N, C-alpha and C positions, 0 to 999 in steps of 0.2 A: 798059302799066302793069305794074310789077313786083310781085312777091309781097311782102306785108307779113310781118313776123316772125310775127305771130299766125296767118298762113295756112300756115306751114310746120310740118307735123306731125313735129317732131323729138323723138324720145324715146330715151333711153339704153336700149339693148338689154342685158339682163342677160347677162353673160359669166361664165366661171369666175373666181372671185375678186371679183365684184361684191358689195359689202357693203350692208347696209341704209342705212348712211350715204351711200354713193354714190347709191342710189336716192332717198333723201330729198333730197339735194343736187340731183339732176337734176330732181325734181318741183318743188322750190322755184324753181329757175332757170326752168323753164317758166312757173310762175305769175308770177314777176317780169317775164319777157318780155311776157307777156300784159298785165300792169298797165302796163308801160312803153309798150306800144302804145296804151294809152288816152291817154297824155300826148302822144304823137306828137313833134312838133318842139319842144314846150315842156318838154324834159327839165330845163332849168335854171330855167325860169319857175315851174313848179308847186311845186317844193320851196321856193323862196324865198318865193313868195306864201303858201304854206301855213304856213310858219314865222311870217311876219308876222301872218297871220290868227290862228294859235293863241296866239302869245306877245305880240302887240301891238308897238308901236313899239320899235325897238332899234337900237343902233349896228351898223355893218358888222361889227365884230369879234365881236359877240354872234351875229349871223346866221351868220357863218362857223363859229363854235363849234357852234351849234345844228345846222348841216348837215354838220359834219365836213369843212369845206373850209379851205384856207388863205385868209388875208385878201385876197390879190391876186386869187384866183379869185372869191371872193364879190364883190369890188369890180367885176370885169368884168361879172358877172351883174347887179349893181345898176345899173351904167351903162346896160345895155341896158333894164332895167326902167324906169329914169327916162326914157330916150329914148322908150319906148313909152307913157309916161304911166301906168304901173301902180303906181309907187312915187314918193313925194316925200320929200325931206329936210326935217326940221323941227329947230329948235334943241333941243338937249338941255337940259332945265331944270336939271340938276345940273351942267352944264359948258357954258357958252355958246360955247366954242370948238369943241365937238363937235356933230355932227348925229346925229339918230335917223332911221331909215327908217320910213315908215308907208305903208300901202296907200292909194291914191287910190280914189275911187269906181269908176273903170275897173278897178283892180286887184281890188277886192272883186267886181265883176261877173264878171271873168274867172275868179276862183277859184270863185265860186258856180256858174258854168256848168260848170266842170270837175267839181266835186263832184256836181252833178246828173247829168252824163253817166256818171260812175263808178258812182253809185248805180243808174242805169238798167241799166247793163251787168251789175253784180253781181246785181241783182234778176232780170234775164232769165236769167243763168247758173244761178241757184239756184231758179228758179220751180217746178221739179218736185221739189225736195228737201223732205222732211218737215222741219218747223220744228225738231224735236230734232236733226237732222243739222246744220243751220246753227248752232244753239247749240253743239253739240259742236265743230264746226270752229273757231268763234270762240274757244272755251275752249282748244282745243289749240294754235292759233296763238299766243294770248297766252302760254300756258305755255312754248311753244318760244322765243318772243322773250325771256321772262324768264330762261329757263335758258341761252340763248346769252349773254345779258348777264352772268349769274353766272359762266359758264364762262370768258368772256373777261376778266372783272374779276379772277378769281382766278388767271389765267395758265394755265389748262388749255389744252393744244394737241392738235391731232389728230396 
């Protein structure tokens, strides 16, 4: 049995010239790797199902845009989801020639199971944290996400 990504304690060791941005980037990458390990082999499944759960039925092109994918990549993911019985195509009421994707009951169940597991892991990871620390972390992550969005929208580059 091989080591999982989450089992490898890989931290960037500060060196001369390491900036706070380097440290922040390394910390975020570690968190993203840990979160990705929660998804496991479902790296394409969970984002697709999550988008359909959040946004409701949509065309493949809208799903691709929501996930930042090209349509051909989204179509490949959707084909797999359809084969696995997690997503079904329904006629688009605004254009009968087009189809919208919707979660099947199995897709809802799969996503619900993932969300429950993720919540359990996050609860366990922060169980010893004081509630104000958790609230502050949420606030800071939201702020960082907003500020990254603003910086990339206005063309600021590193």
